[in-house]
N, C-alpha and C positions, 0 to 999 in steps of 0.2 A: 418486869423483873428479869425476864430472860435476856433482854437487850443488855441490861447492866452486866450480867454474867459474861455475855459474849464479849463486851467491850473490855472488861477486866482480863479475860482470857487472852485476847489478842494483844493487849498492852503488855502483859507479862511475857507472852511468847516472843513478841518483838524485842523486849528488853533483854531476854536471855539470848536471843540470836545475836543482837548487837554486842552484848557484853562479852561473848566468847572471843571476839576479835580485838577487843580494846587493850589487850595486854602486850601488844607489839612493842618491842624494845626500840626499834629504829623507826625513824620518821618516814614520811613519804618520799623524800629525796635525800640522797647522800650529799656530801659537801661538794662533790664534783658535778652535781646536777643529775646524776644517774638514778633511776628508779630503784628503790630498795624493797619496800614491803608496804602493804596496806591492810585494811580490815573492812568488815561489812559496813560499818558506820561511814567511813570515808567513801566507799563505793556508792552508797545511797546518797551521800552529800554531792558527790561528783555528778551523779545522774540528775538530781534536782537542779544543780547549778547549770548543767548543760541544756536542760529544757528551758529554764527560766531566762538564761542569758544568751540563748541561741541567736536572737536578732543582732547581738553584738558582732556577729560575723560579717554583717554588712560594713561595719566600720573597719574591722580587721582586714577584710579583702580589699577594700578601697584604699586603705593606707599602704598595703603591700604593692598595689598597682601604681600608686602615686610615686613610688620610688623609681619606677622605670618608664612611666608613660605620662602624657600630659593630663591635667585635671579632668577634662571631659571624658576621655577614654577611660581613665581610672574610675570615674563615677559610674559609668554604664557597665563596665566590666566588673566593678565591685558589687553592683546590684545582682548581676548574673551569677558570679562566683559566690557572693554572699548567700544567695538563695540556696544554692547547692550545698554549701557548707552548713547552713542553718538546718536544712532537712537532715543532713548527716548527724549533726549534734542532737537534734530532737530524737532521731532514731536511736542513736547510741545512748542517750540519756534514759529513754523509756526502757531500753534493754537493761541498763545498769540498775534502774529503780526496781524492775520486775525480778531481777536475779541477784539482788544485793546479798542475800544470805549465802549464796553458792560461790565458791572460790574459782569461778571461771571468768576470765583467764586465770591462770595460776597466780596465787597470792593476791587476788583482787586487782590485778594490774589494769591500768586504763586501756580502753579500746583505741583511743585516738592520741595523736601527738600534736600539739599540746593537749593534756588531758581535759581541760575546760576552756571555755571562751575567755574567762578571766585571765588564764595563763597565756592565751594567744594574744590578748590585749597588752599584757606585760611584755611578752616577747617582741611585739611590734613597736613598743615604746610609747604607746598611747596611754596606758595605765601604769603608774609608777608603783613599784613594789616598796614595801616598808623595810 
């Protein structure tokens, strides 16, 4: 019985923490592509996305290197750079998951640019945006 009460308490507490930021009037990005405002729910989502999609950095880094190097150099360099970026994404994602109710940095801004691996895939032209 006490486990049920704890689950309900944490569910309601999480709901109220998330709900306080859901009233944001402006979206994540302005029309010019500049960062405007965010909320706890999107910070949590961004953190989860960074942890789950962090291996995508191998593809992003290899694609970036392919623009200026031969394929073999791009592949091996992409593995090395991808590993470093993947570790950075995982660390940033864990930080954002752990601190999602706290507005640090100001207004829940992303720690990295681009804010997620999915955005990096879109920026490199690998993933098409809708």
